[in-house]
N, C-alpha and C positions, 0 to 999 in steps of 0.2 A: 711298770704295768705287772700286776701280779695275776697269774693264771690260777683260777680256782676250779677244782673238780666239780662235775655236774652234781655229785652227791651232796656237796656242801651247799650249792645254790638251791638244791631241792629241799634240804632240811631247813634252810633259812626261810624259804618261801612258805613251807608248811607252818612254821611257828607264826609267821605274820598272818596267815589265813586263820589260824586257830584264834589268834588275838582279835581279829576283826569280825569273827563269826557272829558274835552277839551284838556288834555294833551296826553291821550292814547286812541285814537278811536279804535285801534285793540283790546284793552282789552274789550271794550264794545261789539265788534263783537263776541268775544269768550264767552260772557255771563257775563261780569262784572257787569252790572246793567240793569235792564229792568223794566220799569214802576215804577221806584223809589224804587225797592226792590232787595236785593242781591240774584241773581239766577244763579251765576257763576258755581256751581257744576252741575246743570242740563244741562246748555248749553255746558259745557266741555264734559260731557258724550255724548251728542247728536253729537258733533263735531267728537269724536272718532268713533262713529258708522257710520257717514257719512263724510268721508274724504273730499268730494268735498266742504264742507263748509270752509275748510282751504285753498282751492286753490287760491282764490283771495288774500290771505295774504302772499303767498310764492312766491319767485322769479322764473321767467321762466328758465328752463334748457337751457344751452348754447351749441351751436354746433361748437365752435371755442376756440382756445387758442392763447396766444401771445407768439411767440418764441423770445428769446433773444440771444445775441451773446455769453453769458457766459455759453451756453449749458443748459439753463433752459427754461421752459415753464410755463407761468402764466395762471391760469384759473381764470378769474375775478368773477366767480360765480359757482353754481352747474352745472355739465356737464351732457349731455345726456348719457344714459346708455352704448351704444356701444362705444362712445368716451372715457368715463371713464375707461371702461374695457381694451381698447387697450393701453391707457396711463399707466395703472397699470402694464402692461407687458413691455412696451417700455422704461419707465422711473421710477425713484424712487421718492416717495413723500419726499420732503425736509421740507416743513412746511405747516401747515393748518391754516385756519382762514377764514376771508371774502374772500380772494383769496388763492387758493391752488398753491404752487410752486412745479414743477416737475423738476428733474435733470436727464439729459441724461449722462450715463456712459458707458464704454466699456462692463461692466458686464450686464447692462440692455438691451443694443442693442443686445448682444449675446443671452440673454433670449428671446428676440423677434425672433431672427433667429432660435433658438432651437424650438420655437413654430410653425415653418413652414412658417414664413414670409421671403420674399426675400428683398434684398436692394431696388429694384425698388418699391416694395409694400410699404416700409417704406417712400420712398421719396414721392410717390403719396399721402400717408395718411397725412403726415405733410403739404404738399402743399395745400390739400383740406380743412384742418381744422385749418389753421393758418391765422390770420388777418395780420400778418407781414410776409415778405419774409423769406424763410428758411435760417438761417445764414450759411455761408461758413464753419465754424468749425464743425457744426453739420452734414453737408452733408459729409465732409471729415471723421468724425468719423464713420458714417454709412458705407461708402465705405471701409474704412480701416478694420473694424471688419468683414465685409462681405467677404473681399478678404481672410482673414486668417481663416474664419470659415469653419470647415469641412475639412481642409487640412490634419488633422490627424484623423483617424478613429479608434475607440475602439469597439471591439466586444468580444464575448465569444466563445471559441472553446475548446473542451475537448481533442482533439488530431489533428494531422496533418499528411499528406502523402507528402513525398518529393521524387522527382524522376528527374533526369537529362533529361529524354526522355519525352517530353511533350505529345507525341503521346500515351504513356501508360496512362498518366492521363486522356487524353481525352477518351480513351477506357473505363476507369473505370467510368467516368461520364455518358457516354452513356449506360452503362449496367443498366438494370432495377433492378437487384439484389442489387445495391448499394443505392437504395432509402432509405432504413432503416437507413443508416449510415449518411444521410443528409450532403452530401459533397458539398463543395463550393470552387471554384477556386479563390485563393488569388493572385496567380502569375502564369506565364507559367509552372513553375515546382513545385508549391505548392498547396496542397489542404487542407482546413480546414474541420474538421468533428465535429459533435456534440456528437458522441459516445465516450466512454472511450477508451484508447489505447488497452486494452485487447479485447474488442468487435470489434474494428476496425481490429486488427490482424486476429481474427477468421473469420470476414466477408470477408476480402480480400483473405484469404487462401481457404475459401469455393468457391470463385469466380475463383480459379485456379491460383492465384498469389502466390509469395513466398516472402512476406515482412519480414523485420528484424526490431526489436525494436531498438529505438535510445534513447540515454540518453540526459540529459539537455545540456551536453557539445558537442553533435553532434557525439558521438562515438557509435558504435554498441554495444548493450547490449548482453553479452555472458552469457548464462545460463548453469550451470553445475548441474549434479545429486548431491543430497546431499550425502556426505560421511558418512557411518555409522561407527562410532568409538566407542570403548568401553569406558565406563566412567573411570575416573581417579581412581586408586587404591591406597590405603595406603600401606606402607612398612609393611611387616610382622614383628611381634614382635620377638626379638632375642630368640633363644632357650637357656634356662639356662643350665649351666654345671651340670651334675648329675641329678638324679631323682627329680621331683617336690616335694615340701612340701606337704604332705597329709593334707587334710582338714577334717573337723568334719565328714562328710558323709562317706569319705573313711575309716577313722578310725572305725567308728561304724560298717560298713559292714565287716571289717577285724575281729573285735571282735566277731561279730555274727558267722562268718565262723569258727573261732578257737573254739568257745564254742560248735557249732554243731558238729565239728569234734571230740572234746574231748568227747562229749556225745556218738557219734556213736562208738568211739574206746573203751571207758571204760565201757559202759553199756553192760552187758551180753546179748547175743542173747537167744531167747527161743529155747529149744532143739527141732529140727526137723530133719527129715531124710536127708534134704539137707544141714544141717549146716556144715560149714567147721570146721575141727578139730583144725585149727590154729587160729580160731576167725576171719578170713577174710570173706568178703561178698561173699556168694556162688552164682553161676549163676543158674538161675531158668528158667523153660519153661514159654511160654506165658500163658498156662492154669493155672499153678501154681501161676504165678504173678497176674492174674486176680482174682483168688480165694482168695489169701492173701489180695489183696487190698479191695475186697468186704467185707471180714470179718473185716478188720480194720475200715471200714466205719460204720459197725454195733456196733463194740465194743469200738470205739474211741481210738484204739491203735496207737502207734507211729511206723513208719516203717523206715527202713534203706534201701535206694534203690541205685542202680547204674544206671547211666543215660548217654546216648550218645546223644549230640545235633546234629543239622543239619550239622555242620562243621566237625563232627567226633571226637570232644573232649569229653573225658570220665570224669565224676565226680561222687561223691557220696553225697547224700543229706539225711537229716532227715526230713521226712514229716509226717503230721497228715492228712490222707484222709478225705475229706468231701463229695465228690460225685463221682460216676463212671458212665459214660454214653457215648455212641458213640465211644468207644475206647480211651477215655481220662479220666484222674483222675484229679480232682480238689482238691488240698490240701494246707494246711498251711505249707509253707517251712520255717523250723527253720533256715536254712542257710541264706536265703535271708530276713527273718523276714517279709514275705508277702504271700498273697495267690496266687498261680500260678497253671497252668494247664499243665500237661505233657502227651504226647502220650504214650500209654502202650507199643507200639511196639518198643519204644526206651528205655524201662527199661530192663537192662541186668540182674538184679538180685534184689531180695527183701528178707528182713528179718525183722522179728517182734522183736523189742527191749523189753527186760524184764522190768517189772515194777520196779522202784527204791524202 
């Protein structure tokens, strides 16, 4: 890389500008050289700040085009803004350059008709802005597209009302209460609504009519109440022949009951006035039962009681009383191997077992 002094670059640039001065006058107008010195950056910034300095150097906008028989239009230069905007809608740009070529197609003509222009407006526009006569193929294209444009209409409707009697539909339209449904007559026997079918049904029923919902196939929709059915059930398991096989819990409970019965039958009773001579559990009064149970709570003795449950089944149990209150005794039941509470009025008899 060779570093050159600014004086050498300046002299070389001056020689080049002097050589191009007679070849590029527009370059000098933009600030290529002034007073023999390169001042193009300053003049360029000045031109950008004041655009009218470039006006003499730019071509004048045109207000016309040249229509051709192949459905094209040639713009020999930049067009005026209203003309360019209208051509962008009416035609498609096919090529750009010194002259812009526009092509007319059925789609572009339909685009102009969708923008609100009519066929007569397009003919007048082309006649006013063309230096050549309007070609017959272009006129036929505009008329043909305009004749078919809008023959089919597409709109949005959430529901419709259909009735063979057009007088009923006229009555619905005339009713002020139907304003919220936004009804519009599509045919003598059809009305379109912007409301959904459910709201349309409710609105017409509120007006005193009796409409029926219609399916997509044109059939009346029949609504029935939902049937309440029981859920499906599985088949019961078959009952095995004979008694079921006892599990560990059942066997443990049976063993505890047998041991408690053995203890109650083999352990001698303490000699009392109410003791049975044959060793059976004697019947005691309520007062004697309460006194015996309270004494067992204080001494920690074990009692043998007779008990009748709510179903009337009698049984005998071996208990160790823990607490007596409110007509109930809370005790550890050796037969059940757990703490239980028994009502005192269901105890038929009580006897204190002797210490082993």
